C-alpha atoms as a printed R data frame, in Angstrom:
   type eleno elety resid chain resno      x      y       z
1  ATOM     1    CA   MET     A     1 -0.173 -0.092   0.092
2  ATOM     2    CA   ILE     A     2  0.868  3.541  -0.686
3  ATOM     3    CA   ASN     A     3  0.653  6.004   1.692
4  ATOM     4    CA   LEU     A     4  1.346 10.088   2.045
5  ATOM     5    CA   ASN     A     5  4.740  9.488   2.415
6  ATOM     6    CA   CYS     A     6  6.209  7.236   0.537
7  ATOM     7    CA   GLY     A     7  5.703  5.774  -3.476
8  ATOM     8    CA   GLN     A     8  6.500  2.795  -5.461
9  ATOM     9    CA   LEU     A     9  7.550  2.945  -8.803
10 ATOM    10    CA   ASP     A    10  8.734 -0.319 -10.939
11 ATOM    11    CA   ASP     A    11  8.497 -2.294  -7.471
12 ATOM    12    CA   LYS     A    12 10.600  0.188  -5.076
13 ATOM    13    CA   VAL     A    13  9.934  1.753  -2.448
14 ATOM    14    CA   TYR     A    14 10.831  5.338  -2.373
15 ATOM    15    CA   THR     A    15 10.576  7.514   0.972
16 ATOM    16    CA   MET     A    16  9.416 10.982  -0.137
17 ATOM    17    CA   PRO     A    17 13.071 12.022   0.411
18 ATOM    18    CA   GLU     A    18 14.094  9.351  -1.874
19 ATOM    19    CA   HIS     A    19 11.028 10.212  -3.742
20 ATOM    20    CA   PHE     A    20 12.646 13.794  -4.572
21 ATOM    21    CA   GLU     A    21 16.196 12.334  -5.528
22 ATOM    22    CA   ALA     A    22 14.589 10.456  -7.636
23 ATOM    23    CA   ILE     A    23 12.954 13.406  -9.875
24 ATOM    24    CA   SER     A    24 15.974 15.205  -9.746
25 ATOM    25    CA   ARG     A    25 17.845 12.663 -11.285
26 ATOM    26    CA   ALA     A    26 15.739 11.440 -14.006
27 ATOM    27    CA   VAL     A    27 15.787 15.354 -14.714
28 ATOM    28    CA   GLU     A    28 19.130 15.083 -14.870
29 ATOM    29    CA   SER     A    29 19.865 12.661 -16.640
30 ATOM    30    CA   GLY     A    30 17.365 14.060 -18.973
31 ATOM    31    CA   ASP     A    31 14.453 10.417 -18.457
32 ATOM    32    CA   ASP     A    32 11.513 12.244 -19.592
33 ATOM    33    CA   LYS     A    33  9.298  9.497 -18.975
34 ATOM    34    CA   GLN     A    34 10.497  8.361 -15.322
35 ATOM    35    CA   VAL     A    35 10.229 12.394 -14.201
36 ATOM    36    CA   ILE     A    36  6.878 12.188 -15.538
37 ATOM    37    CA   GLN     A    37  5.880  8.501 -14.030
38 ATOM    38    CA   LEU     A    38  7.742 10.204 -10.962
39 ATOM    39    CA   VAL     A    39  5.735 13.547 -10.807
40 ATOM    40    CA   ARG     A    40  2.679 11.521 -11.048
41 ATOM    41    CA   GLU     A    41  2.842  9.430  -8.473
42 ATOM    42    CA   ALA     A    42  3.357 12.424  -6.272
43 ATOM    43    CA   LEU     A    43  0.714 14.139  -7.070
44 ATOM    44    CA   ARG     A    44 -0.948 10.961  -6.801
45 ATOM    45    CA   ASN     A    45 -0.296 10.119  -3.013
46 ATOM    46    CA   GLY     A    46 -1.517 14.107  -2.415
47 ATOM    47    CA   VAL     A    47  2.371 15.863  -2.127
48 ATOM    48    CA   PRO     A    48  1.731 19.614  -3.391
49 ATOM    49    CA   ALA     A    49  3.022 20.580  -7.138
50 ATOM    50    CA   VAL     A    50  5.705 23.801  -5.475
51 ATOM    51    CA   GLU     A    51  6.676 20.335  -3.693
52 ATOM    52    CA   ILE     A    52  7.554 18.118  -6.149
53 ATOM    53    CA   LEU     A    53  8.177 21.417  -7.693
54 ATOM    54    CA   GLU     A    54 11.373 23.167  -5.774
55 ATOM    55    CA   LYS     A    55 12.724 19.487  -3.769
56 ATOM    56    CA   GLY     A    56 12.890 17.269  -7.204
57 ATOM    57    CA   LEU     A    57 12.951 19.437 -10.632
58 ATOM    58    CA   VAL     A    58 14.511 22.371 -10.031
59 ATOM    59    CA   LEU     A    59 17.649 21.165  -8.324
60 ATOM    60    CA   GLY     A    60 17.675 18.306 -11.356
61 ATOM    61    CA   ILE     A    61 17.755 21.133 -13.540
62 ATOM    62    CA   GLN     A    62 20.214 22.411 -11.273
63 ATOM    63    CA   ALA     A    63 22.941 19.932 -10.797
64 ATOM    64    CA   LEU     A    64 22.575 20.763 -15.278
65 ATOM    65    CA   GLY     A    65 23.587 23.573 -14.828
66 ATOM    66    CA   LYS     A    66 26.821 22.867 -12.792
67 ATOM    67    CA   LEU     A    67 27.798 20.109 -15.104
68 ATOM    68    CA   PRO     A    68 31.621 20.796 -17.189
69 ATOM    69    CA   GLN     A    69 30.146 21.845 -20.624
């Protein structure tokens, strides 16, 4: 069972901090399908969109900005 504190994807159970890290890594790696799946999972579990944006998506984008050219 999935509750507001965790999500499940591909037989992996994530706590919300890990879920945000997974979103960030998916953004950084350019895996758009994984990003969409993880974000939908978080939204289904009641995580506010602004929290997903700030703690997952933005961190992934910022990490891309720090990559060597």
